[in-house]
N, C-alpha and C positions, 0 to 999 in steps of 0.2 A: 455756265459750266461743258465744257468738253472733254471727256474719256475719251485716253483713247486707245485702241485698240486691243494695246501691251495689259494695263489695267483693266481696262472688264474683261479679260481671263485671264488675270489674279483672280478677280473678283473672284468668280465664275468655278475657278477648282478651288475656291481654301472652304464654297459654301458647298461645294460637293462633298466635302472629304469634313467638313462636318458635321452635316448629316447622316455620314457612313459611321460615324466613332457612334452617334448612339445610337443608329439603330446596330449595330455590334453591340455595342455593354447594351442596352435594350435583351439584345437574347442570352448574350452571353449572363446575364442574367436570370431569367426568364428560364434556360436550361436548368445549372444550379439548382435555383431554389426546387426547377423542376426533378433534379435530382435525385435531393438528400430530402424530399419533404418525407415526413417521419408523422404519421397515429399514432394517435395515445385517447385512452381511456378514461376517463375524465374521474372515474370514482376509483379507480386501480393503474395509478400515472404509471405503477411501473412496468406495465406491459403497452410492449409498444410496436408496431407493426410500417410497414413505407409504402402499403398501398392498405385506401376505403377497407370497410369492416363491423363487427362484429365484435365488443369486447367474448370473451368464450370465455370470463367467472360470472361475471355480471351480463351481460348482451347486448348493456351500452355499445347504440354508437361512437362510434374511434373521431374521433376529432381530431383536426390539424394544426400542428406540434406548429404555430407562428418563430421567426428569425428572430432573438432574443431581444436583440432591439425595438423590434417592435411589439413587444410582446407585451401590456397592461396590466397593473398588479397583481391584478386579478389570476393571472396567469401566470406569475413572479410562484406567489405566493402555491400553484398547487405545483408546481417539481419541486416544492424541497417541503410535498407531504410523502407521508411512505405509505406503506401496504399495514397496519394492524388487524388482527384477526376479532372479531366482535362481540364473538364468546372466550372472553376471557387470559386471551393472550392465552393460545394454546401454549406458544413456543413453551412457556412454564412448569401447564397444566394438563398435555395428553403426554409425555415420554420425551418431548422434544422438540413435538411434530407438529409443527403447522400445520394451519388449514384452508381451504377457500370461501372461506367465510370472513372476508378481510373489505375494514371503510378504510379511508384516509384517513392520516391529521397527522400535524406538523408532532416532530420532536419536542416529551414534554407539559404538547399539550393534554388536556381532561376533552377528552374525549365521550358523548355522553351516550352507550350501549343500547341499547334497544332491548338488551333485554337484564341486563340484571344492572342499570346505572350507571353511574360515574366512575374509571380504569385513565390512567394516564399511559403514552405510551409513552415504553426503555423499548430502546434504538431502531427498532423496525429495520431493520436490516433484511434486505431483500434476500431472499434463501433457495436456491436452487431446486430449480422443479427438472426430477431423475424422469417420468411416466405419467402418464394419463389414465388410469382405470376406469371400475364399474364397479359398483360395488361391490352391486350381485351377485358381479360373475365372477367367484372367485379364480384368482391367475389370470384371469385378462391384464394385456396391456396394452397404452398404443402411445408412439411419439412423440402425438403431436393433439392438441384439440379436439371434439368433436359430441358428433355422438354416439354412444354404442349399440350394438343389435339388438338389445331390445330399450332402441331407442331413446335408453338415460344421457343427462351431463353425462359428462365425463369429464372424471372430479383429479386434479394435481394428489402428485405424491412427491412434498417435497423432501433433497435432503437430509438427512439425521441432523439434532444438534450435536456436537461432539461432548457436553457436560448438562448427562442424566445421570449421572449414579450419586445425589440426593434424592432421588424420587424413587420412591416403594415397590421396590417386588410383590406387584405380583401372584394369587396361585398356578402354578403351571394352567393351561388353558382353558385360563381369567384372563379380566386386561380393564385397566381404566375405562371408562364410558362419560359422557356431555353429555347430560335428556338439559335441552331451555325449560324456562317454566313451567311454556303453554304443555311442552309430554309431559312430565312430571303432572301438569294438574291431571291431564289426557289418563295418565295407567294411572291416579288415588294413587301416585308420592306420597308416602307419610311413615317418618323418622320418630327416634326419643332415644333421652343418653342411657347410657350407662350409668345405674347405681348402685349403689351398695342398698340391698333390700332384709330385709330377719320373712326368714324363708322355714316353714312346715310341710314335710310330706304330707298326706296322709295313703297311708299302704291300706289299701280293703279290698279282701275279699271272701269268702264265701265256707262255715263250716257245719258242723254238726257236734253236740252234746255230744261226749264217746259213752260206748256203747265199746267196755274193749278188757275181754274176759282174761287174757292173753297177757295185758302189765298187772292184771290184778295176782295170778295166778305168778308174777315175775316175782311182784312187791311178796309175796306169803311165800312163798320157798327163802330169799334176800331174807327176813325176818326172819324165817326158823333153824337158815344158816349163820347168824349171827349168833340167836341163842344159844345154836351149838357147839357153835366155836366158840362162846366164855363155858360152856360146861365142860367143854371141851380140858382145858384149861388148867380141870380141879384134878384136872388123874396125868402120876407121872409116868402114863406111857407117853413117847416121841410124836412114834407112829399116830393116835391117834386125833395125837394136839395135828397135826404139817396134810393129814387128810381129811379135819377138817375149818384145818386155814385157804388150804386151796379149793375145797366145798368155798366155802366165800365167796374168794375171786375169782370163782367160776361166774353167778352168780350177778355177782356185781360190776363181771361187762359183760354180761345180756344187758339186763338194766343199763345202760352204759350204749347199747348195740339200738336200743330204742329207742336214744336221741334222752334221755334223761342225764343232767349234770349231775358234777360231785357233787356240789353243794345240796342239792334235793338227794342224792343218795344219801347221804349223811346223816338227809337230819332224817330220812330213813329208819335210819339205826334205831332209834328210839323212839320206832311205834311198835305199838307190841300187835297189829294186825295193819293187816291191809284197806284201801279204799276202799271203802263199799259204793263210794260215785257212779265207779267205774263200772256199776252190774246195774245199779238202783240207783233213785234220786231219793235222798231225803233232807226235807225241810227242816234252813240252818243253816246244813253241811255246801261246801263248795264241792261244785260239780267241775268233772277234766270237758272241753273243748278241745279239737282239732277242725287247723288249719292247713291251706297249701300254701306256701309262696310264691314266688317262681328265683326264677337259681341265681337273676339280677337283683330283687331285690336284698337278699340273702346279708351283702353287706352294711347295711341298712337293720341288722334289729340282730339283736340281745336278749338274754337272757336277761330279766329282772325286769323289763318293760313295759310300762303299762296299754290296756286296751277295754271296745271297748264295746260291745257285742248288745248286737239286739236281735230277736223277734218279729217278723211279719205279721204274726197273726197276736200276739201280742204290743203293739202300738208303742202304747202308754208304758214301758215299759222299760226304763234305759241299765246295763246290767257292767256291774268292769270288772276286769279279771287284769294278772298278769301274767307270762310270762310265765313259763317252766321248762318248755327242754327246748332243744331243735333238732330235727334228726339228724343223723350225719352224713347220708348218701340221697343223692340226688333224684329221682325218680328218670330214666332215660326218657319214655313217650312226654312225658304232656312238663322234664323240665322245672320240677315243684321241686320241695321241700316244705316237709309235714312240719308245723311245733303243735305244740298241747300246753295249755294252758288255763288253768284254774281261774274259776269265776263267780262268783259270790255269786248266791243264791239263797238268800234270808227264806221269800216266802215258797219256798222250795216250782216252780213255775217250771224251767226248767229240766225238760222228760225223753231219756236216751235216744242216739238219733235223729233229735227234731233237729231241725235247719236250722244257721242262723250266719248274720250278715255281721262281721267283725270290722276295724278297723284301728290301722294304728297310728299314732300319733307322729312321725323321725322331727323330730327341731334341727333344725338344718343351724342356726345361729344367723347373724347378718355374716351376708357375704353378695362379693360382686355378682349380679343377677342378668343374662341377655332375658327379654322374650323371646321365645319359641319360635314366633312367626318372623323369629327376625332370621333362622336358620336353616341351611341347604341342606341333607345330608345328603353326600351321594355316594352313600356305600361306603365308603375311600378315606372321604376327611368333612370338616360341619367349614363353612364360609356362609360369611354375613358378609352385606355390603354398605360401608362406612361412607355416607356425606360426613365432604371435605368441603365441600361449602362452592356457593358459586354454580353447582351443576354437575357440578365432579362426585363422581361415587365409584369410591375404592374400594376391591370382592378383596379378603382381609380369611384366611384360615385359627380359626380359633380350635379355644380343647373347651369343655364342655361335663359338665359334670351330671347332680341330678336332678330331675325335670319335677320341680315343683311350684304350683299353686301361678301355670301357663309363664314358667319361665325353668331355664336356664342354666344351674349355679355352671359361675363361670368363671373356669381355670388360667385362661389365659391367652391371650393375642390382640385380646383390646383392655384398649384404656377406660377407666372406671372418669366419664364425664363423653365421650367417642358419643359423634351419634352415629344409626347402627339404625335401616331401614322395615322396616317391621311391617312394609304392603306397597303392591305396586312390586318390588323385590325376583318374581319371578318373572316379569318383564327385564327386568331389570338382566339378572339371570345369561338368559338368553339370549341382551344383544350382547352379553361381556360376551363371552360361551361365543356366539362369530363371529365377534372383534379379534380374537385372539385366530377365532381363524380361518379372517382372514390376510390379518399381520401375516399367521406361519406360510400363505401359502401364495402372497407375500411376497415374504421375505423379510417384510417386515414393514411395509406402506399404505395398508389400510387403512390410513385416517381417517377414520366417521364421525361423525354429528349427531344426533337425539335434534329433530326438527320439533 
């Protein structure tokens, strides 16, 4: 078969055009793919880049994202994954602030958290990164990831969530902290439940067996004044009666100034003579004992309370007494007040000016109690840390009362059944204060985690 020159020319042109179109299409495809090449982190698919490199969050190599038509089923699943925090959904547990400690999973999927177990992903909303910072350099900000001047990896600070009204307000200068189980074990964190306890406080002090000629004389004058007043009533001279009454009132005021109660003074009105035990001991008769208690203990003691007395030189003997008077004044130098008690001494073993140990047991009843090691006294307030579960610790203001048997009487701030930190709270306190300071200096962005 012979071809004409015209046919040969036509075929040659067609072949050349076909080859040209194929080359053009291939170049166009390569150019489009090259211009639209996107790299992402397999662990954090929300982070993308237009060039290869490392993920700033986990330092994994970025992977080129293929065209959706050529994607494998595994890659299609990866596109559905969302960043979530492995530390207990920080968006809820941390004042609405997410954190850089992220893994990926599909929304609604149960993810194995290496810290605390399984948690359901909720939402997976990607939040805007405001800036990058180094938690160890207050106020340091960067507009891109990388290393800080101290060589630390920069941490992203995310946009605040709007719904944080349900979260409790931490005391001024404190912030909630999140600690992993590893760190809790390292610093020795221990907690205990707040519960009701029957508390008894023991006030312990030292005293002396009284040798008090002044009180003896005051008693004698009062008894004589009563007798004189009774005799004056038999007289018809009103001036004598009035004078005797004024003398009686004067001696009574002197006894009250010395701390004797009205009941004790009224009992004394029937006496024939003052107590000789104020001068020297009489076997079988009670003796007076004087002791000092601190000003802050005054609300706990009252006339009529029982007390115990022991003497170092008589280790096998224990004496019981009754508190009969509390002096109306506080000694400015020592901030103490004198109490007077009558102590039974059937054997006549207690001698004037003998030193004794005194114990007064105060029954506080059944009340909410918190261990004393759980309470930080800042000088202006008392702070405890509440374990909210899943490694979250919340600072709380509390009101405390009397300290007894290693516990404080709890007046408010913590509810029955809540868990308070009793060990390791010194380091939690330091981290809470540091976090609050960093948040204040960085405008609330110092979101940190205990590793």
